[in-house]
N, C-alpha and C positions, 0 to 999 in steps of 0.2 A: 615483574617490573615492566615499565612502559615500553622498553625496547624488545620485549618478548623473552628476555633471559629469565631463568628460574634457578633458585638455589634450594638444594635439599640436602639432608644429612646422608652422607655415604657411609653406611655402617660396614665396617671391615674388621673382622677378628682374625688375628694371625698368631699362630703358636709354632715355636721352633724347637725341635729336638736335636740338640747338638751332640755330635759324636766325634770320635777320633778320625775315622776314615770318611764317614758319610754323615750328612745331616738331613733332617726332614723338616719341611715347612708345611704346616696345615693351616689353611685359610678358610674362613666361613663367609659365604656371600648370601645374604637373604634374598629370596625371590622377590622381584619387583619389576613392574612394567617401566619404571624410570631408568634412565641411563646411568645406573650405578656401576661401580667397578665389579666386573665379573672375574671369574677365575682365568678365563682366556685373556682378558685385558691385563691382569696382574702378571701372567706368564710372559706376555709380550713386553711388558715394562722391564721385567727382570732380564730379558734378552737384550734390551737396549742398554741396561746397566752393564752387562757383560761386554758390550761393544764400546763403552765409554773409556776413553784414555785415562781419565782421572781414576776411575774405579779399577781399571786394569793394573795401574801402579800400586794401588792399595792391596789388591788381591795377590800381587806378586810379592809384596813385602810380608804379608801375614796370611796364614791359612785358617785364621779364626772365622767361622761362618757367621759370627755376629755382625760382621760388616755388611753382609747381604741383608740382614734384618734392618740395619740402619738405612740401607738404600731404600727399603720399602717405606720407612718413616719419612725419608726425604720426599718421596712421591706425595705423601699426605701433606707435607709442608707446602709443596708447590700448589696443591689443590686449595689450601688455605689462602695462598697469595692471590690466586685467580678469583676466589670468592670475595676477598676484600677489595679487589680492583672493581668488580661489578658493583659492590655495595657503594663504593666511592662515587661511581658514575650515577647510580640511582639517587644517592643523597644530594648530589649536585643538581639533578633535575628537580627534585622536590624543593630544594632551596630556591631555585629560580621561580618555581610556581608560587611559593609563599611570598616572594618579593613582588610578584605581579598581581596576585589575587589574594582574597581573604576567605577562601573556601574552607569551611570547617571540616570537610571530608579529608583534607590534607593532614589534619592533626591525628586522625585515626591511623593513617599510613605511617606517620612519624612514630606513634606509640608502638605500633607493631614492629617497626624496624628497631626501636630501642629495646624491645623485649628480646628480639633475636640477638642483638649485641650482648645483652646480659647472659644469654645462654652460651654464646660463643666464648665468653670469659671462662665459664666452667669447663667447656670442652678443651680450650687451650691449656688450662691448668692440668687437666687429666693427661693431655699430650705431653706436657713437660714432665709430669711424674713418671710417665712410661719411659721416657728417654733417660731420666735419672736412674730408674730401676735397671735398665740395660747397662748403663755405665758402671753401676756399683756391683752388679751380679757377675761374679767371676765364672768364666767357662772352665769347668773342671776337666774338659777334654784337653785343654792346653797344658795340663800337668803331666801329660803322657811323656814317656821317654823318647817319643818320636820327635819331640821339639826340644831344642837347646834353650839354655837360660837366656841367651842373647835374643833368640827369636821370641821368647815369652815377653821379655822386657820391651822389645821393639813393638810387638803387637799391643801390649798394654798401653804404651805411650800413644800409639797411633789411634787406639780406641778412645782413649781419653780426649785426644785432640778432636776427633770427629764428633764425639758426644758434645764437647764444648761448642763446636761450630753449630751443631743442630740446636742446642739450647739457646745460643745467642740469637739464632734466627727465630726461634719461638718467642723469645723476649721481644724481638723486633715486631713480630706479629701482634703481640699483646699491646705494645705501645701504639701500633697503628689502630688496633681496635679501640683503645682508650681515646685516641684522637678523633676517630669517627663518632664515638659516643659523645664527646664534648661538643663537637660540631653539630651533632644532631640535637643536643640540648639547646644550643644557641638558636637553631632553626625553630625548635618548638617554642622557645621564649618569644621569638620574633612573630610566630604565628599567633600566639595568644595576645601579644602586644597589639598586633594589627586588629584583631577582633575586638579587643578592649577599646582601641581608638575609635573604631566604627560605632561601638555601643555608646561611647561617650558623646560622639557627634549626634547620634539619635536622641540621647538623653538631653543634650543641650537644645536640640530643636524642640523637643517636648516642653522643656522648661521655658523657652522663649514663647511658645504658643500659650502656655499657662499664664505667663506674665502678661501677655497681650489681653487674654481673656479677663484676667484680674483687673487690668487697667480699665477695660470697657465696663466691667461691672461696677468699678469704683465711680466712673463717670455717671453711670445710671443712678447710683446711690446719691451722688451729689445733686443730680437733677430732681430726684424724688424728694430729697431734703428741702430743696427750694420750693417746689410746688405743693408739698404736703400741707403746709399751713394754709395756703390759699384755697386748696381743695376742701380742707376741713371747714374753713369759715364759710365758703360758698354753700356747703352742705348744711351748716348750722343756720345760716340766714335764710335758706330755702325751706326750713322746717315750718310746717303748718301749725304753729302754736301762737297763743295770744301774746306771749312776751315779745315776739318779733313782728307779727303782722298787724297788730292792733294799732290803728291810726297811721300805719306806714311811716314811721319816724326814721327808719334807717335810710342812709344815703350812700352813694358810691364812694364819696370821700371818707366816710366813716369806715367802710369796708377796706379801703386801701390802708388806712392808718393801722387798723387792727391786724391786717395781714402782714404788713412790714414789721410790726412789733413782734408778732408771734414767730415770724421767720427768723429774725435776729436772735430771739430767745432760743429757738431750736438750734441754730448754728452754734451759739454759745454753749449750749448743753452738750452737743455732740463733740465739739473740740475739747471741752473740759474733761469729758469722760474717756477720751482717747489717751492711752499711755505714751503714744508716739505721734507727734505731729510737727509740722514745720513752724508752728506758733510757740512751741515750748520744747525743752530738752527731753531726751528719752528717759522714761521712768522718773519723771519729776514728781514731787509730792503733790497731793490733791490741792492744797492751799495755793501752791505756786501755779498750778494749772487753772485754778479758779480765777486768777487775776490776769489771765493771758491777754485780754484786750488792753489792759494798762501797760503790760510789758511790750506788747507789739507797738503801741503808740509811742512808747519811750524809745524803742529802737528806731522808729521812723524819724522822730524829732531829733534825737541825739545820735544820728548815724555818723560814725567816725569818718573823717575825711582822709582821703588817700594822701600820703606824704609825697611831696614833690622832691626833685633833686635839690632845689633851693632850700627847702625845710631841713633836709638831711645835712646839708653843708652848714 
């Protein structure tokens, strides 16, 4: 995490052999260089449990060693609480970064965090199953004649109550995990939305540049259309053939007349062949496009007048 904190799975296997007079707890602690729970650490925690007023009252009411096993599970629950608190702070930092920047690297961190939350869902379910197993598994040592029926009943009720308390806390952790997962999904959606908005802006800029280039090319095409007939006729009149140079009968006026006529014919042909133009409707039939000069002249002559307030009245 950005603040230097690290989360890792603290593997802890605990087995209890319950007896009438004595009980044995066997715990397995894998070797690791990380700060995982060691046997010494677990022993010190059990000493703290023995010094707790709450647990002293429970141990005074019941001689069932299962309560010591529940105390170990409470330690695991406190570790879950601390982990979710760190995750909440880390998620808040990522959310603030997403709101300020559109760094794609943040989406990778968000996906990793989401994968861990999904794994935590499975681990919390296994934790819940373990507590339910303890609550449902009867301690046969309590059937001994050393314990009265009243002691067995009180111990059973107390065990059920403590198990329910632990299960309710596990359910609270699961709800908190689900809340973090939903909040993380909102942050991921926000990150992707921010990236999509930036991509849309870039696409819009490219589209505007393309439209500008298209308009420039369109203007060049119009200029070419205007000067093409004149260039063509100039080339034809400059040909060294008898039909044009014999007797030098051609004049500048003749050249202008033919050029204007051919230019108008070119404009007429281009507009007629276009399926969309300001001179006729979109996808108009060919015959309607062929008479576009007459339709344009009709629109100019019979242009509808704007209605005034007096005419409306």
